[in-house]
Backbone as a chain_set.jsonl record, in Angstrom:
{"seq": "MKVMNLLPADKVDWRLGWQLAGLNAVVAGFSGVSFLLVLYGLSAVNHWRLAADGGARPWPFPYPILFLLYGVMFMGAWWWFGRRLTVTGRDRVAVVLVGISPLLALSLLGYVSALGLVVAYQFGWTVMPIAAVFVWGGLATLILLTGVMCGGVVFYGR", "coords": {"N": [[226.262, 8.07, 12.182], [226.684, 4.712, 12.786], [227.462, 2.021, 10.615], [227.193, -0.599, 11.464], [225.283, -0.389, 13.457], [223.094, 0.195, 11.904], [222.805, -2.062, 10.332], [222.322, -4.607, 11.961], [223.573, -7.808, 12.42], [222.161, -9.933, 13.551], [219.48, -9.303, 13.361], [218.597, -8.672, 10.823], [217.028, -9.729, 7.862], [218.786, -11.176, 5.632], [218.325, -12.541, 3.311], [216.364, -11.31, 1.732], [217.664, -9.048, 0.708], [219.609, -10.3, -0.847], [217.921, -11.519, -2.65], [216.969, -9.284, -4.036], [219.387, -8.468, -5.193], [219.79, -10.707, -6.808], [217.548, -10.459, -8.483], [218.259, -8.08, -9.825], [220.514, -9.074, -11.169], [219.364, -11.015, -12.864], [217.626, -9.471, -14.481], [219.477, -7.7, -15.619], [221.103, -9.542, -16.954], [219.262, -10.594, -18.815], [218.815, -8.247, -20.267], [221.365, -7.782, -21.378], [221.78, -10.117, -22.947], [219.584, -9.977, -24.722], [220.175, -7.566, -25.994], [222.546, -8.243, -27.361], [221.524, -10.27, -29.028], [219.689, -8.817, -30.617], [221.504, -7.092, -31.84], [223.114, -8.947, -33.268], [221.139, -10.143, -34.9], [220.164, -7.923, -36.382], [222.512, -7.17, -37.668], [222.915, -9.432, -39.257], [220.627, -9.347, -40.918], [221.05, -6.894, -42.216], [223.442, -7.501, -43.53], [222.546, -9.534, -45.229], [220.662, -8.106, -46.776], [222.369, -6.252, -47.996], [223.955, -7.963, -49.482], [222.081, -9.011, -51.242], [221.107, -6.789, -52.635], [223.138, -4.4, -53.653], [222.797, -1.646, -53.274], [221.201, -1.197, -51.084], [220.109, 0.5, -48.184], [221.417, 0.19, -44.916], [219.603, -0.917, -42.023], [219.137, 1.074, -39.154], [220.499, 0.687, -35.82], [218.306, 0.03, -33.132], [218.669, 1.8, -30.682], [217.28, 3.765, -28.952], [214.699, 2.611, -28.607], [215.276, 0.077, -27.506], [216.593, 0.819, -25.094], [214.557, 2.216, -23.83], [212.68, 0.156, -23.46], [214.209, -1.485, -21.765], [214.469, 0.224, -19.571], [211.78, 0.46, -18.718], [211.354, -2.215, -18.075], [213.243, -2.663, -15.987], [212.336, -0.748, -14.062], [209.731, -1.687, -13.612], [210.263, -4.257, -12.551], [211.648, -3.586, -10.194], [209.687, -2.047, -8.881], [207.718, -3.983, -8.525], [209.102, -5.743, -6.807], [209.553, -4.032, -4.604], [206.904, -3.559, -3.838], [206.028, -6.028, -2.902], [207.619, -6.422, -0.752], [207.806, -6.942, 2.642], [208.965, -5.818, 4.868], [209.819, -2.974, 6.953], [211.146, 0.327, 7.674], [214.316, 0.281, 9.249], [214.972, -2.293, 8.458], [214.094, -2.37, 5.833], [215.835, -0.49, 4.695], [218.212, -1.894, 5.065], [217.771, -4.112, 3.385], [217.681, -2.806, 0.913], [220.278, -1.702, 0.791], [221.897, -4.008, 0.781], [220.902, -5.192, -1.535], [221.568, -3.388, -3.605], [224.28, -3.29, -3.471], [225.982, -4.957, -5.188], [225.689, -3.568, -7.634], [226.743, -1.057, -7.004], [229.364, -1.81, -6.412], [230.177, -2.768, -8.908], [230.043, -0.406, -10.358], [232.061, 1.061, -9.069], [234.234, -0.523, -9.805], [234.231, 0.025, -12.554], [234.951, 2.761, -12.534], [237.526, 2.557, -11.434], [238.745, 1.065, -13.44], [238.621, 2.907, -15.563], [240.287, 4.886, -14.516], [242.631, 3.4, -14.423], [243.06, 3.088, -17.181], [243.645, 5.732, -17.872], [246.037, 6.137, -16.452], [247.638, 4.163, -17.677], [247.689, 5.196, -20.258], [249.131, 7.518, -19.818], [251.633, 6.486, -19.392], [252.377, 5.778, -21.888], [251.041, 3.669, -23.128], [249.339, 2.801, -25.827], [247.431, 1.139, -26.844], [244.736, 1.082, -26.183], [242.474, 3.551, -26.953], [242.226, 6.929, -25.67], [239.633, 7.759, -25.625], [238.22, 5.609, -24.729], [238.266, 5.849, -22.009], [236.265, 7.683, -21.443], [234.076, 6.207, -22.261], [234.151, 4.002, -20.466], [233.921, 5.428, -18.063], [231.413, 6.614, -18.471], [229.765, 4.328, -18.614], [230.173, 3.339, -16.026], [229.046, 5.406, -14.543], [226.405, 5.214, -15.429], [225.726, 2.702, -14.372], [226.011, 3.277, -11.664], [223.967, 5.209, -11.33], [221.829, 3.552, -11.93], [221.887, 1.803, -9.74], [221.295, 3.623, -7.663], [218.737, 4.468, -8.459], [217.418, 2.01, -8.306], [217.543, 1.52, -5.527], [215.991, 3.684, -4.605], [213.45, 3.248, -5.819], [212.753, 0.718, -4.802], [212.848, 1.231, -2.048], [210.931, 3.269, -1.655], [208.737, 2.216, -2.955], [205.897, 1.267, -2.085]], "CA": [[225.592, 6.807, 12.414], [227.536, 3.585, 12.436], [226.82, 1.054, 9.727], [226.866, -1.806, 12.224], [224.014, -0.152, 14.137], [222.054, 0.181, 10.885], [222.66, -3.423, 9.819], [222.698, -5.628, 12.945], [223.592, -9.11, 11.744], [221.216, -10.887, 14.117], [218.1, -8.869, 13.198], [218.274, -8.373, 9.427], [216.804, -10.88, 6.985], [219.692, -10.925, 4.505], [217.832, -13.208, 2.1], [215.629, -10.367, 0.89], [218.655, -8.258, -0.01], [220.22, -11.122, -1.908], [216.902, -11.702, -3.681], [217.01, -8.081, -4.855], [220.603, -8.549, -5.999], [219.521, -11.714, -7.834], [216.623, -9.857, -9.448], [219.059, -7.187, -10.658], [221.362, -9.883, -12.042], [218.536, -11.645, -13.901], [217.15, -8.452, -15.419], [220.647, -7.222, -16.364], [221.496, -10.615, -17.872], [218.307, -10.603, -19.918], [219.067, -7.066, -21.088], [222.599, -7.998, -22.134], [221.582, -11.156, -23.967], [218.673, -9.491, -25.756], [220.91, -6.551, -26.754], [223.439, -8.941, -28.291], [220.709, -10.955, -30.038], [219.195, -7.808, -31.561], [222.672, -6.641, -32.604], [223.468, -10.008, -34.206], [220.061, -10.295, -35.88], [220.144, -6.768, -37.27], [223.699, -7.258, -38.52], [222.681, -10.478, -40.251], [219.643, -8.846, -41.88], [221.707, -5.868, -43.03], [224.39, -8.19, -44.412], [221.754, -10.224, -46.24], [220.098, -7.082, -47.679], [223.462, -5.679, -48.778], [224.384, -8.982, -50.443], [221.036, -9.181, -52.247], [221.034, -5.565, -53.433], [224.276, -3.606, -53.209], [222.441, -0.268, -52.965], [220.258, -1.127, -49.967], [220.579, 1.194, -46.98], [221.271, -0.665, -43.726], [218.684, -0.474, -40.987], [219.889, 1.533, -37.978], [220.293, -0.063, -34.582], [217.245, 0.72, -32.37], [219.087, 2.117, -29.314], [216.263, 4.378, -28.074], [213.614, 1.673, -28.292], [215.786, -0.935, -26.578], [216.846, 1.397, -23.777], [213.254, 2.508, -23.243], [212.125, -1.12, -22.989], [214.988, -1.923, -20.599], [214.1, 1.093, -18.449], [210.457, 0.048, -18.241], [211.495, -3.534, -17.472], [213.911, -2.5, -14.7], [211.471, -0.047, -13.124], [208.645, -2.597, -13.263], [210.767, -5.313, -11.662], [211.932, -2.995, -8.88], [208.43, -1.665, -8.261], [207.096, -5.244, -8.098], [209.837, -6.231, -5.64], [209.282, -3.124, -3.5], [205.509, -3.713, -3.392], [205.829, -7.274, -2.17], [208.532, -6.421, 0.388], [206.972, -6.769, 3.833], [209.698, -5.174, 5.958], [209.763, -1.512, 6.974], [212.158, 1.0, 8.484], [215.724, -0.091, 9.091], [215.073, -3.543, 7.711], [213.953, -2.018, 4.415], [217.104, 0.131, 4.312], [219.209, -2.959, 4.98], [217.504, -4.879, 2.164], [218.085, -1.983, -0.233], [221.738, -1.591, 0.757], [222.449, -5.295, 0.344], [220.471, -5.453, -2.907], [222.246, -2.547, -4.603], [225.738, -3.333, -3.289], [226.711, -5.406, -6.383], [225.694, -2.504, -8.639], [227.692, -0.042, -6.577], [230.708, -2.373, -6.572], [230.471, -2.792, -10.345], [230.303, 0.976, -10.735], [233.394, 1.389, -8.571], [235.175, -1.217, -10.684], [234.301, 0.782, -13.805], [235.742, 3.968, -12.305], [238.922, 2.149, -11.256], [239.229, 0.687, -14.775], [238.84, 4.147, -16.317], [241.492, 5.497, -13.972], [243.746, 2.579, -14.901], [243.312, 3.427, -18.584], [244.315, 7.039, -17.899], [247.421, 5.937, -16.001], [248.334, 3.418, -18.728], [247.895, 6.114, -21.372], [250.202, 8.441, -19.431], [252.892, 5.775, -19.514], [252.66, 5.486, -23.289], [250.325, 2.497, -23.643], [248.382, 3.364, -26.783], [246.582, 0.092, -27.409], [243.363, 1.509, -25.963], [242.416, 5.019, -27.093], [241.797, 7.661, -24.479], [238.171, 7.861, -25.669], [237.676, 4.492, -23.957], [238.095, 6.313, -20.632], [234.938, 8.285, -21.358], [233.094, 5.122, -22.37], [234.139, 3.288, -19.187], [233.363, 6.328, -17.06], [229.978, 6.747, -18.73], [229.099, 3.089, -18.198], [230.209, 3.272, -14.565], [228.049, 6.359, -14.046], [225.095, 4.63, -15.715], [225.503, 1.634, -13.395], [225.81, 3.937, -10.375], [222.615, 5.771, -11.331], [220.903, 2.417, -11.873], [221.841, 1.362, -8.348], [220.579, 4.623, -6.863], [217.319, 4.381, -8.825], [216.91, 0.752, -7.74], [217.333, 1.74, -4.113], [214.876, 4.596, -4.405], [212.171, 2.631, -6.201], [212.434, -0.371, -3.862], [212.604, 1.781, -0.723], [209.687, 4.034, -1.616], [207.664, 1.532, -3.667], [205.07, 0.489, -1.136]], "C": [[226.489, 5.672, 11.946], [226.761, 2.596, 11.573], [226.42, -0.198, 10.495], [225.576, -1.627, 13.025], [222.847, -0.202, 13.165], [221.767, -1.235, 10.409], [223.078, -4.455, 10.865], [222.524, -7.024, 12.35], [222.539, -10.071, 12.283], [219.756, -10.519, 13.859], [217.673, -8.641, 11.741], [218.089, -9.674, 8.657], [217.582, -10.649, 5.69], [219.185, -11.541, 3.209], [217.107, -12.251, 1.173], [216.581, -9.484, 0.092], [219.313, -9.041, -1.135], [219.213, -11.458, -3.0], [216.849, -10.485, -4.603], [218.254, -8.061, -5.741], [220.431, -9.583, -7.116], [218.566, -11.212, -8.9], [217.368, -8.906, -10.383], [219.933, -7.972, -11.629], [220.557, -10.516, -13.175], [218.088, -10.625, -14.94], [218.314, -7.91, -16.253], [221.131, -8.283, -17.352], [220.566, -10.707, -19.066], [218.542, -9.426, -20.852], [220.311, -7.254, -21.954], [222.432, -9.006, -23.249], [220.665, -10.662, -25.085], [219.335, -8.402, -26.606], [221.814, -7.214, -27.788], [222.665, -9.679, -29.376], [220.155, -9.982, -31.07], [220.342, -7.309, -32.433], [223.061, -7.677, -33.656], [222.402, -10.152, -35.297], [220.012, -9.147, -36.868], [221.366, -6.76, -38.188], [223.518, -8.309, -39.609], [221.699, -10.016, -41.32], [220.278, -7.798, -42.798], [222.72, -6.487, -43.996], [223.651, -8.893, -45.545], [221.184, -9.23, -47.25], [221.189, -6.48, -48.565], [223.956, -6.677, -49.827], [223.362, -9.15, -51.564], [220.966, -7.98, -53.185], [222.101, -4.616, -52.905], [223.933, -2.184, -52.805], [221.507, -0.119, -51.783], [220.884, -0.394, -48.78], [220.416, 0.27, -45.787], [220.286, -0.062, -42.732], [219.505, -0.029, -39.778], [219.565, 0.684, -36.752], [219.309, 0.702, -33.69], [217.632, 0.992, -30.911], [217.956, 2.717, -28.47], [215.153, 3.422, -27.669], [214.075, 0.626, -27.286], [215.983, -0.358, -25.184], [215.548, 1.786, -23.08], [212.615, 1.229, -22.695], [212.881, -1.631, -21.765], [214.639, -1.079, -19.376], [212.762, 0.711, -17.861], [210.551, -1.301, -17.523], [212.164, -3.438, -16.093], [212.993, -1.846, -13.676], [210.304, -0.936, -12.684], [209.091, -3.689, -12.307], [211.048, -4.764, -10.269], [210.655, -2.612, -8.159], [207.726, -2.902, -7.729], [207.774, -5.76, -6.838], [209.551, -5.356, -4.419], [207.878, -3.274, -2.954], [205.318, -4.976, -2.568], [206.758, -7.41, -0.964], [207.752, -6.072, 1.641], [207.679, -6.041, 4.962], [209.596, -3.658, 5.835], [210.955, -0.973, 7.761], [213.577, 0.571, 8.17], [215.891, -1.382, 8.297], [214.96, -3.282, 6.208], [215.228, -1.367, 3.897], [218.177, -0.932, 4.156], [219.016, -3.797, 3.716], [217.972, -4.108, 0.936], [219.601, -1.909, -0.329], [222.399, -2.888, 0.299], [222.113, -5.554, -1.119], [221.209, -4.632, -3.949], [223.761, -2.61, -4.474], [226.484, -3.92, -4.489], [226.753, -4.351, -7.487], [226.691, -1.414, -8.274], [229.127, -0.535, -6.714], [231.108, -2.424, -8.048], [230.757, -1.392, -10.863], [231.691, 1.403, -10.284], [234.467, 0.714, -9.411], [235.319, -0.5, -12.023], [235.118, 2.046, -13.665], [237.227, 3.64, -12.134], [239.527, 1.741, -12.601], [239.503, 1.921, -15.627], [240.093, 4.856, -15.826], [242.739, 4.717, -14.405], [244.078, 2.85, -16.358], [244.021, 4.769, -18.717], [245.78, 6.893, -17.504], [248.218, 5.197, -17.07], [248.623, 4.311, -19.926], [249.02, 7.097, -21.069], [251.575, 7.797, -19.542], [253.167, 5.287, -20.939], [251.964, 4.264, -23.851], [249.201, 2.989, -24.535], [247.494, 2.314, -27.429], [245.109, 0.502, -27.317], [243.311, 3.033, -26.092], [241.862, 5.688, -25.841], [240.284, 7.854, -24.469], [237.515, 6.725, -24.883], [237.472, 4.876, -22.499], [236.699, 6.908, -20.463], [233.843, 7.232, -21.461], [232.999, 4.372, -21.045], [233.546, 4.145, -18.088], [231.869, 6.512, -17.221], [229.213, 5.506, -18.309], [229.072, 2.955, -16.673], [229.186, 4.228, -13.958], [226.64, 5.832, -14.282], [224.762, 3.528, -14.708], [225.269, 2.222, -12.004], [224.408, 4.53, -10.279], [221.559, 4.674, -11.288], [220.768, 1.905, -10.441], [221.075, 2.322, -7.464], [219.083, 4.584, -7.172], [216.69, 3.116, -8.259], [216.602, 0.929, -6.261], [216.134, 2.626, -3.835], [213.536, 3.957, -4.706], [211.789, 1.533, -5.207], [212.111, 0.199, -2.484], [211.262, 2.488, -0.632], [208.517, 3.346, -2.314], [206.834, 0.654, -2.759], [203.704, 0.293, -1.689]], "O": [[226.991, 5.691, 10.822], [225.568, 2.367, 11.776], [225.389, -0.797, 10.19], [224.85, -2.595, 13.251], [221.74, -0.591, 13.537], [220.621, -1.575, 10.115], [224.096, -5.122, 10.681], [221.456, -7.367, 11.844], [222.067, -10.939, 11.548], [218.87, -11.338, 14.109], [216.488, -8.438, 11.474], [218.887, -10.602, 8.782], [217.088, -10.002, 4.766], [219.575, -11.11, 2.123], [217.222, -12.366, -0.047], [216.327, -9.203, -1.08], [219.544, -8.52, -2.226], [219.597, -11.662, -4.152], [216.701, -10.633, -5.816], [218.18, -7.678, -6.908], [220.875, -9.359, -8.242], [218.744, -11.5, -10.084], [217.141, -8.919, -11.593], [220.079, -7.58, -12.787], [221.015, -10.552, -14.317], [218.162, -10.884, -16.141], [218.164, -7.685, -17.454], [221.528, -7.951, -18.469], [221.017, -10.877, -20.199], [218.481, -9.57, -22.072], [220.299, -6.918, -23.138], [222.889, -8.781, -24.37], [220.936, -10.9, -26.262], [219.083, -8.322, -27.809], [221.848, -6.802, -28.948], [223.1, -9.713, -30.527], [220.148, -10.28, -32.265], [220.168, -7.124, -33.637], [223.31, -7.325, -34.809], [222.73, -10.27, -36.478], [219.838, -9.368, -38.066], [221.262, -6.385, -39.356], [223.921, -8.098, -40.753], [221.915, -10.266, -42.506], [220.066, -7.816, -44.01], [222.842, -6.05, -45.14], [224.088, -8.847, -46.695], [221.218, -9.486, -48.453], [220.96, -6.226, -49.748], [224.331, -6.284, -50.932], [223.734, -9.404, -52.71], [220.788, -8.14, -54.393], [221.962, -4.085, -51.803], [224.694, -1.561, -52.065], [221.056, 0.991, -51.501], [222.036, -0.638, -48.42], [219.377, -0.376, -45.652], [220.161, 1.158, -42.625], [220.475, -0.695, -39.416], [218.51, 0.056, -36.662], [219.466, 1.91, -33.509], [216.991, 0.47, -29.998], [217.696, 2.226, -27.371], [214.717, 3.424, -26.518], [213.362, 0.319, -26.33], [215.584, -0.975, -24.196], [215.455, 1.692, -21.856], [212.073, 1.228, -21.589], [212.27, -2.152, -20.832], [214.526, -1.606, -18.269], [212.615, 0.643, -16.64], [209.91, -1.508, -16.492], [211.701, -4.062, -15.138], [212.878, -2.328, -12.548], [209.932, -0.934, -11.511], [208.378, -4.013, -11.357], [210.722, -5.407, -9.271], [210.54, -2.825, -6.952], [207.196, -2.888, -6.619], [207.096, -6.173, -5.897], [209.332, -5.872, -3.323], [207.663, -3.136, -1.749], [204.521, -4.987, -1.63], [206.691, -8.401, -0.237], [207.107, -5.025, 1.702], [207.029, -5.676, 5.941], [209.325, -3.126, 4.759], [211.673, -1.722, 8.423], [213.992, 0.503, 7.013], [216.855, -1.532, 7.547], [215.658, -3.909, 5.411], [215.661, -1.658, 2.782], [218.969, -0.88, 3.215], [219.99, -4.152, 3.052], [218.583, -4.677, 0.031], [220.155, -2.039, -1.42], [223.352, -2.863, -0.48], [222.942, -6.077, -1.863], [221.454, -5.112, -5.056], [224.465, -2.032, -5.302], [227.563, -3.417, -4.801], [227.75, -4.249, -8.203], [227.404, -0.906, -9.139], [230.012, 0.233, -7.091], [232.258, -2.148, -8.39], [231.625, -1.212, -11.717], [232.42, 2.041, -11.044], [235.501, 1.318, -9.697], [236.42, -0.427, -12.568], [235.895, 2.386, -14.557], [238.086, 4.366, -12.635], [240.69, 2.039, -12.872], [240.509, 1.975, -16.335], [240.873, 5.37, -16.627], [243.772, 5.309, -14.716], [245.25, 2.844, -16.737], [244.894, 4.933, -19.569], [246.661, 7.461, -18.15], [249.361, 5.564, -17.344], [249.682, 4.2, -20.544], [249.779, 7.468, -21.965], [252.571, 8.486, -19.763], [254.074, 4.486, -21.166], [252.275, 3.854, -24.969], [248.215, 3.538, -24.045], [246.87, 2.578, -28.456], [244.337, 0.296, -28.253], [244.046, 3.73, -25.394], [241.127, 5.081, -25.062], [239.705, 8.091, -23.409], [236.381, 6.863, -24.424], [236.615, 4.311, -21.82], [236.032, 6.665, -19.458], [232.799, 7.353, -20.82], [231.9, 4.128, -20.548], [232.762, 3.662, -17.272], [231.134, 6.561, -16.235], [228.138, 5.606, -17.717], [228.076, 2.514, -16.098], [228.533, 3.895, -12.969], [225.771, 5.987, -13.424], [223.625, 3.44, -14.244], [224.43, 1.727, -11.252], [223.735, 4.372, -9.26], [220.506, 4.851, -10.675], [219.664, 1.609, -9.984], [220.293, 1.9, -6.612], [218.257, 4.657, -6.262], [215.555, 3.146, -7.785], [215.533, 0.538, -5.792], [215.349, 2.348, -2.929], [212.588, 4.106, -3.935], [210.627, 1.431, -4.815], [211.201, -0.289, -1.815], [210.536, 2.328, 0.349], [207.399, 3.858, -2.264], [207.047, -0.556, -2.677], [202.861, -0.334, -1.046]]}, "num_chains": 1, "name": "protein.A"}
């Protein structure tokens, strides 16, 4: 099946796809900013507690709680968008493909960056440890899975 037959430029309402991409950007931006604010706030509290009482144990960073809240927030936003989407069939597929394309491109960029780190390491560049390849690859895979989940929830969320 040709992609041009699936996405005819004169029949697809591209605005809906870009709205989905914008929704993903807003939710991802909120997640990033709130993650950094929690990290900064917890670091400040731990620094203050350590300065007040040298024997105080630092509070751990709440990764599971934050990621659970982000997952619920993403799934809720996608479900809401999919429920209010009025198009069906090929138009719905086109909206999903346009909406998740920035996530897929970002994932591809992460894989290319990880490959670049491997090549740089092979040529003796030791500024970045090889463990960073696994971090970049893991983040790229997480973004890829996010894009696939977004497409599935929006496509089937009627």
